[in-house]
C-alpha positions as CSV (number, residue, x, y, z in Angstrom):
1,M,118.7,94.6,118.7
2,A,118.0,93.4,115.2
3,M,119.9,95.1,112.4
4,K,117.9,97.2,110.0
5,K,117.7,95.7,106.6
6,P,119.4,97.8,103.8
7,E,116.9,100.1,102.1
8,I,117.6,98.4,98.8
9,S,115.8,95.3,99.9
10,T,112.5,97.1,99.8
11,L,112.9,97.3,96.0
12,S,112.5,93.5,95.6
13,P,108.8,93.7,94.8
14,V,109.6,96.3,92.1
15,Y,112.3,94.2,90.6
16,R,110.0,91.1,90.6
17,L,107.2,93.0,88.9
18,W,109.6,94.3,86.3
19,A,111.0,90.8,85.7
20,W,107.5,89.3,85.2
21,I,106.7,92.1,82.8
22,L,109.9,91.4,80.9
23,L,109.2,87.7,80.8
24,A,105.6,88.2,79.6
25,W,106.7,90.6,76.9
26,G,109.5,88.4,75.7
27,L,107.2,85.4,75.4
28,Y,104.5,87.4,73.7
29,R,107.0,88.8,71.1
30,Y,108.5,85.3,70.5
31,F,105.3,83.3,70.1
32,V,102.7,85.9,69.0
33,H,102.9,87.8,65.8
34,F,100.1,90.4,65.5
35,P,100.3,93.6,63.5
36,E,102.4,96.4,65.1
37,S,99.2,98.4,65.9
38,V,97.8,95.5,68.0
39,D,101.2,95.2,69.8
40,E,101.4,98.9,70.7
41,F,97.8,99.8,71.2
42,I,96.6,96.7,73.0
43,F,99.1,94.3,74.3
44,K,101.9,96.6,75.3
45,P,99.6,98.6,77.6
46,L,98.2,95.4,79.0
47,V,101.7,94.0,79.8
48,F,103.5,97.2,80.7
49,V,100.9,99.6,82.1
50,V,98.2,97.5,83.8
51,P,100.5,95.7,86.2
52,V,102.1,99.0,87.2
53,L,98.8,100.7,87.8
54,W,97.7,97.7,89.9
55,Y,100.9,97.8,91.9
56,V,100.7,101.5,92.6
57,L,97.0,101.8,93.3
58,K,96.3,98.5,95.0
59,K,99.6,97.3,96.6
60,E,101.2,100.6,97.4
61,R,97.9,102.4,97.8
62,N,99.5,105.4,96.2
63,T,98.5,108.0,93.7
64,L,99.3,108.3,90.0
65,E,101.3,111.4,90.6
66,T,104.0,109.1,92.1
67,I,104.6,107.7,88.6
68,G,104.5,111.1,86.9
69,I,100.9,111.2,85.7
70,T,100.2,114.8,86.8
71,K,99.4,118.2,85.3
72,R,102.3,119.7,87.4
73,N,104.8,121.7,85.3
74,L,102.7,120.8,82.2
75,F,103.7,123.7,79.9
76,S,107.3,123.8,80.9
77,S,107.5,120.0,80.4
78,I,106.0,120.4,76.9
79,Y,108.6,123.0,76.0
80,I,111.4,120.9,77.4
81,G,110.2,117.7,75.8
82,L,109.9,119.4,72.3
83,G,113.3,120.9,72.7
84,F,115.1,117.7,73.6
85,G,113.0,115.8,71.1
86,I,114.3,117.9,68.3
87,I,117.8,117.2,69.6
88,F,117.1,113.5,69.3
89,A,115.8,114.0,65.8
90,I,119.0,115.6,64.8
91,E,120.9,112.8,66.5
92,G,118.9,110.4,64.3
93,M,120.0,112.2,61.1
94,V,123.6,112.1,62.3
95,T,123.3,108.4,63.0
96,H,121.8,107.9,59.6
97,A,124.8,109.7,58.1
98,I,127.2,107.5,60.0
99,K,125.4,104.4,58.8
100,Y,125.0,105.3,55.2
101,G,127.8,107.8,54.7
102,T,125.4,110.5,53.6
103,L,123.2,113.1,55.4
104,D,119.6,112.9,54.4
105,V,117.1,115.3,55.9
106,T,114.2,114.6,53.6
107,P,111.2,112.5,54.7
108,I,112.0,108.8,54.2
109,A,109.8,106.1,52.9
110,A,108.4,105.2,56.3
111,F,107.0,108.7,56.9
112,K,105.7,109.0,53.3
113,E,103.9,105.6,53.7
114,Y,102.5,105.9,57.2
115,G,102.4,109.7,57.9
116,F,100.2,110.6,60.9
117,Y,99.9,106.9,61.9
118,L,103.6,106.9,62.6
119,I,103.1,109.7,65.1
120,I,100.2,108.1,66.8
121,I,101.9,104.7,67.2
122,S,105.1,106.4,68.4
123,L,103.0,108.2,71.1
124,A,101.3,105.0,72.2
125,T,104.7,103.2,72.5
126,A,106.2,106.1,74.4
127,I,103.3,106.3,76.9
128,S,103.5,102.6,77.8
129,E,107.3,102.5,78.0
130,E,107.7,105.7,80.0
131,I,105.1,104.8,82.6
132,L,107.0,101.6,83.2
133,S,110.6,102.7,82.9
134,R,110.6,106.3,84.2
135,G,107.4,106.7,86.2
136,F,107.7,103.4,88.0
137,I,111.1,101.8,87.8
138,F,113.3,104.9,87.9
139,N,111.2,106.7,90.4
140,R,110.9,103.8,92.8
141,I,114.7,103.1,92.7
142,L,115.3,106.8,93.3
143,E,112.8,107.0,96.2
144,K,114.4,104.0,97.9
145,T,118.1,104.6,97.3
146,R,118.1,108.4,97.1
147,N,120.9,108.0,94.6
148,L,120.2,109.8,91.3
149,P,123.2,108.4,89.3
150,W,122.5,104.9,90.4
151,A,118.7,105.1,89.8
152,A,119.3,106.6,86.3
153,I,122.0,104.1,85.2
154,L,120.2,101.0,86.6
155,S,116.8,101.9,85.2
156,S,118.4,102.7,81.9
157,F,119.9,99.2,81.6
158,M,116.5,97.8,82.6
159,F,114.9,100.0,79.9
160,M,117.4,98.5,77.4
161,A,116.5,95.0,78.5
162,I,112.8,95.4,77.6
163,H,113.9,96.1,74.0
164,I,115.9,92.8,73.8
165,P,112.8,90.9,72.6
166,I,112.8,93.0,69.4
167,L,116.0,91.2,68.4
168,V,113.9,88.1,67.8
169,T,111.2,89.8,65.7
170,S,113.2,92.4,63.7
171,N,115.6,91.6,60.9
172,R,116.6,95.3,60.5
173,L,118.6,95.3,63.7
174,E,121.9,93.8,63.1
175,G,125.6,94.9,62.9
176,M,126.1,98.6,63.2
177,T,122.4,99.3,63.3
178,L,122.1,97.1,66.4
179,V,124.9,98.9,68.1
180,L,123.5,102.3,67.3
181,F,120.1,101.2,68.4
182,F,121.2,100.2,71.9
183,V,123.6,103.2,72.3
184,T,120.8,105.7,71.5
185,D,118.4,103.6,73.6
186,F,120.7,104.1,76.6
187,I,121.2,107.8,75.9
188,L,117.4,108.2,75.7
189,A,116.9,106.4,79.0
190,M,119.5,108.5,80.8
191,A,118.1,111.8,79.3
192,N,114.5,110.9,80.2
193,S,115.5,109.9,83.7
194,L,117.0,113.3,84.3
195,L,114.0,115.1,82.6
196,F,111.6,113.2,84.9
197,Y,113.7,114.0,87.9
198,N,113.6,117.7,87.2
199,T,110.0,118.0,86.1
200,G,108.3,115.3,88.2
201,S,106.1,114.6,85.1
202,L,106.1,112.1,82.3
203,V,105.1,114.7,79.7
204,A,108.7,115.7,78.7
205,P,110.0,112.1,78.7
206,I,107.1,110.9,76.6
207,L,107.6,113.7,74.0
208,V,111.3,113.0,73.7
209,H,110.5,109.3,73.4
210,V,108.1,110.0,70.5
211,F,110.8,111.8,68.6
212,W,113.2,108.9,69.3
213,N,110.6,106.3,68.1
214,M,110.1,108.2,64.9
215,T,113.8,108.6,64.5
216,V,114.3,104.9,64.7
217,A,111.5,104.3,62.2
218,L,112.8,106.9,59.8
219,Y,116.5,106.6,60.0
220,L,117.5,103.2,61.4
């Protein structure tokens, strides 16, 4: 009788899709230099979201609920997301204090300059990255391995990897700022994995991610 293949092997298509997305995004960030609004509103959804939707709907023949696009636990997810989002905002102020040796809680130039636009672009970024990283990658690893710690840790490192291309295009991230960026990146990914696991919805992770994006823009 043939031996049953390990369950982890069924994740190969998921890993391949993620690798193609990472490659496409890396090449785009290296060779193409459009305004940030074009990146986040057009090309990031095309690279991050469209392949995931195709895979889930066409290849898996599954529903969008399997990647956390659902009204289930909506209000509790909003409350949880706002609560944890505020915690990340406080973390950003503490990080700023560590970096500059002073605690500054007043709006910084980025918010004064961009205002509401900063919120909208942070939301667009959060939606694309959470659909890929939590709704798809984390949830598929969890479904196949049934190992929450492993799914959270592995998907968090994969989440960090999709931010590596920013090293090529941003001069702000170097030295201690770079270290703080990736540390908070990993903390965000772990926290959002647990939030997604407990709510089954992307609402809370997206809200937390919005706060994190704004924290990076304002304080890092």
